[in-house]
C-alpha positions as CSV (number, residue, x, y, z in Angstrom):
1,M,184.0,85.5,84.5
2,N,184.3,89.1,83.2
3,E,187.2,90.4,81.3
4,H,188.9,92.1,84.3
5,D,188.9,88.8,86.2
6,E,190.0,86.8,83.3
7,L,192.9,89.2,82.7
8,A,193.8,89.0,86.4
9,V,194.0,85.2,86.3
10,G,196.2,85.4,83.2
11,L,198.5,88.0,84.7
12,A,198.9,86.0,87.9
13,A,199.6,82.8,85.9
14,G,202.3,84.8,84.1
15,G,204.0,85.7,87.3
16,V,203.0,89.4,87.6
17,A,203.5,90.8,91.1
18,E,200.3,90.9,93.1
19,R,200.4,94.7,93.5
20,F,200.2,95.2,89.8
21,I,197.5,92.7,88.9
22,E,194.5,94.9,89.7
23,P,195.7,98.1,87.8
24,I,197.0,96.2,84.8
25,S,193.8,94.1,84.6
26,R,191.7,97.3,84.8
27,F,193.8,98.9,82.1
28,G,193.4,95.7,79.9
29,A,189.6,95.8,80.4
30,L,189.5,99.5,79.4
31,L,191.6,98.8,76.4
32,L,189.4,95.9,75.2
33,A,186.3,98.0,75.7
34,E,187.7,101.0,73.8
35,N,189.0,98.6,71.1
36,R,185.4,97.7,70.1
37,T,185.0,101.2,68.6
38,T,188.6,102.3,68.0
39,N,191.3,100.1,66.5
40,L,193.9,100.0,69.3
41,T,195.1,96.4,69.4
42,G,194.7,93.2,67.4
43,A,193.7,91.4,70.6
44,K,189.9,91.0,70.8
45,T,189.6,89.0,74.0
46,A,191.1,88.8,77.4
47,A,192.9,85.6,76.5
48,E,194.4,87.3,73.4
49,L,195.5,90.4,75.3
50,V,197.2,88.7,78.3
51,P,200.4,87.9,76.3
52,H,200.7,91.5,75.2
53,L,200.3,92.7,78.7
54,L,203.0,90.3,79.9
55,D,205.2,91.4,77.1
56,S,205.0,94.9,78.4
57,F,206.7,93.9,81.6
58,T,209.9,92.7,79.7
59,V,211.1,96.3,79.3
60,V,210.4,97.4,82.9
61,P,213.8,96.3,84.4
62,Y,215.5,98.7,82.0
63,L,213.5,101.8,82.5
64,R,214.8,104.8,84.3
65,G,214.4,108.6,84.4
66,R,212.5,110.1,81.5
67,Y,210.8,107.5,79.4
68,V,209.4,107.9,75.8
69,D,207.4,105.5,73.8
70,I,206.8,106.0,70.0
71,G,203.8,104.7,68.1
72,S,202.1,104.1,71.4
73,G,198.7,103.0,69.9
74,G,196.7,101.5,72.7
75,G,199.4,102.0,75.3
76,L,201.4,98.8,75.0
77,P,204.0,98.5,76.4
78,A,204.1,102.1,77.8
79,I,201.0,102.2,80.1
80,P,201.7,98.9,81.9
81,A,205.4,99.7,82.0
82,A,204.8,103.1,83.5
83,I,202.4,101.6,86.1
84,A,205.0,99.1,87.1
85,S,208.1,101.4,87.0
86,G,206.7,104.7,88.2
87,C,208.6,106.4,85.4
88,D,207.5,109.7,83.9
89,V,206.3,108.7,80.5
90,T,205.8,110.5,77.2
91,L,203.7,108.8,74.6
92,V,204.1,109.8,71.0
93,E,201.0,108.9,69.0
94,S,199.8,110.7,65.9
95,I,196.3,109.3,65.5
96,L,194.1,111.5,67.6
97,K,191.5,108.9,68.7
98,K,194.4,106.8,70.1
99,A,196.0,109.9,71.6
100,R,192.8,110.8,73.4
101,F,192.5,107.2,74.8
102,L,196.1,107.4,76.1
103,E,195.4,110.8,77.8
104,R,192.5,109.2,79.6
105,M,194.7,106.3,80.7
106,L,197.3,108.7,82.2
107,K,194.6,110.3,84.2
108,E,192.9,107.0,85.1
109,F,196.0,105.6,86.6
110,D,197.5,108.9,87.9
111,L,200.6,108.5,85.8
112,A,203.2,111.2,85.5
113,G,203.6,112.1,81.8
114,R,202.0,113.4,78.7
115,V,200.8,112.4,75.2
116,V,202.4,114.0,72.2
117,P,199.9,113.8,69.3
118,L,202.5,114.0,66.5
119,R,204.3,111.7,64.1
120,A,207.7,110.7,65.5
121,E,209.5,112.5,62.7
122,V,207.8,115.7,63.8
123,A,208.2,115.1,67.5
124,A,212.0,114.6,67.1
125,R,212.2,118.2,65.7
126,D,210.7,119.7,68.8
127,E,213.4,121.2,70.9
128,S,211.7,120.2,74.2
129,L,211.7,116.5,73.1
130,R,214.9,116.0,71.0
131,D,217.9,114.7,73.0
132,H,215.7,114.7,76.1
133,F,214.9,111.1,77.2
134,D,216.9,108.5,79.1
135,V,215.0,105.4,77.7
136,G,212.8,104.9,74.7
137,T,210.7,102.0,73.6
138,A,209.0,101.0,70.4
139,R,207.0,97.8,69.9
140,A,207.2,96.4,66.4
141,V,206.4,99.8,64.8
142,A,208.4,99.1,61.6
143,L,211.7,97.6,60.4
144,A,214.3,98.0,63.1
145,P,216.4,100.6,61.2
146,T,213.3,102.7,60.7
147,V,212.5,102.5,64.4
148,A,216.1,103.5,65.3
149,E,215.8,106.6,63.1
150,L,212.6,107.6,64.7
151,L,213.5,106.9,68.3
152,L,217.2,107.7,68.7
153,P,216.9,111.5,68.0
154,L,214.6,111.7,71.1
155,L,217.2,110.2,73.4
156,A,219.9,112.1,75.3
157,P,223.5,110.9,74.9
158,G,223.8,108.0,77.4
159,G,220.2,107.0,76.7
160,T,219.0,103.6,75.7
161,A,216.6,102.6,73.0
162,I,214.7,99.3,73.6
163,L,213.2,97.7,70.5
164,Q,210.7,95.0,71.1
165,R,211.0,92.6,68.1
166,G,209.9,89.3,66.8
167,A,212.0,87.4,64.3
168,L,215.0,89.3,63.1
169,E,216.7,88.4,59.9
170,E,220.4,88.9,59.5
171,R,219.9,91.6,56.9
172,E,217.7,93.6,59.3
173,R,220.1,93.1,62.2
174,N,223.0,94.3,60.2
175,A,221.1,97.3,58.9
176,V,220.1,98.5,62.4
177,R,223.6,98.1,63.6
178,D,224.9,100.3,60.8
179,A,222.0,102.7,61.1
180,A,222.7,103.1,64.8
181,L,226.2,104.3,64.1
182,M,224.9,106.9,61.7
183,L,222.5,108.1,64.4
184,G,225.0,108.6,67.1
185,A,224.5,105.2,68.8
186,E,225.8,101.6,68.8
187,A,224.1,98.3,69.0
188,G,224.1,96.7,72.4
189,D,222.7,93.5,73.8
190,E,220.0,91.4,72.1
191,I,218.0,89.5,74.7
192,I,216.0,86.5,73.5
193,L,212.8,86.1,75.5
194,D,210.9,83.1,74.2
195,G,210.2,81.8,70.7
196,E,211.1,84.6,68.3
197,R,210.5,87.4,70.8
198,R,213.5,89.6,71.7
199,L,214.7,92.9,73.0
200,L,217.2,94.8,70.9
201,F,219.2,97.5,72.7
202,L,220.7,100.6,71.1
203,N,223.0,102.8,73.2
204,K,223.1,106.5,72.4
205,R,226.7,107.7,72.5
206,G,226.5,111.2,71.1
207,E,224.0,113.6,69.5
208,T,222.1,112.4,66.4
209,P,223.0,114.4,63.3
210,I,220.4,117.1,62.7
211,R,219.4,115.7,59.3
212,F,217.8,112.8,61.1
213,P,215.0,111.8,61.2
214,R,214.3,112.4,57.6
215,R,210.9,114.0,56.6
216,E,207.6,112.3,57.3
217,G,207.2,108.8,55.8
218,I,210.8,108.5,54.4
219,P,212.2,106.4,57.3
220,A,209.6,103.8,56.7
221,K,209.8,103.9,52.9
222,R,213.6,103.9,52.7
223,P,215.0,102.4,55.9
224,L,218.6,103.3,56.6
225,C,221.2,100.8,55.5
226,Y,218.6,98.2,54.6
């Protein structure tokens, strides 16, 4: 069985709608092939990749309008989520090899959107991107308050940040709640998926103060409120 077919079997077993199995399997096979020369994902086999593809579907019910994903890497969750939702997607990825792969995936699957080959700290200073998006995602990019500082400036008031997280210690949870308030947002629902996996929602209420995000590297080195 080739990788495409193995991915298709895994996606079907995971409950993915039939109309999405072929394109998501094809994306997964392309990702695995590219991953042999460019570090895009820790998954090396179809069996290892299936859970990551399934995880991408967890954000789909909450997507709407203009969608941004930061630290997009190999395109998880953004490419499967865009395929499934039809949303216009903007992928923020500073590593050029990864950005070029993402551009190819947008064309391959005829997805509306673009790739921004910048660090999130820089992208958030671009007037065409700041306060622009309705929904944003980030998949375990860094500590939750760091992700909040990088993602919330890109969202318009009324927008929603969806943080895909694993285990979340109380210190980190409290820090991201306090950081959200500093960034013009407030913590919303926390949805437990299975095991330690969860979705953490931050709801943008007003504009993010212009001093955020701080300069490159600082949000990760000194997470807000942590």
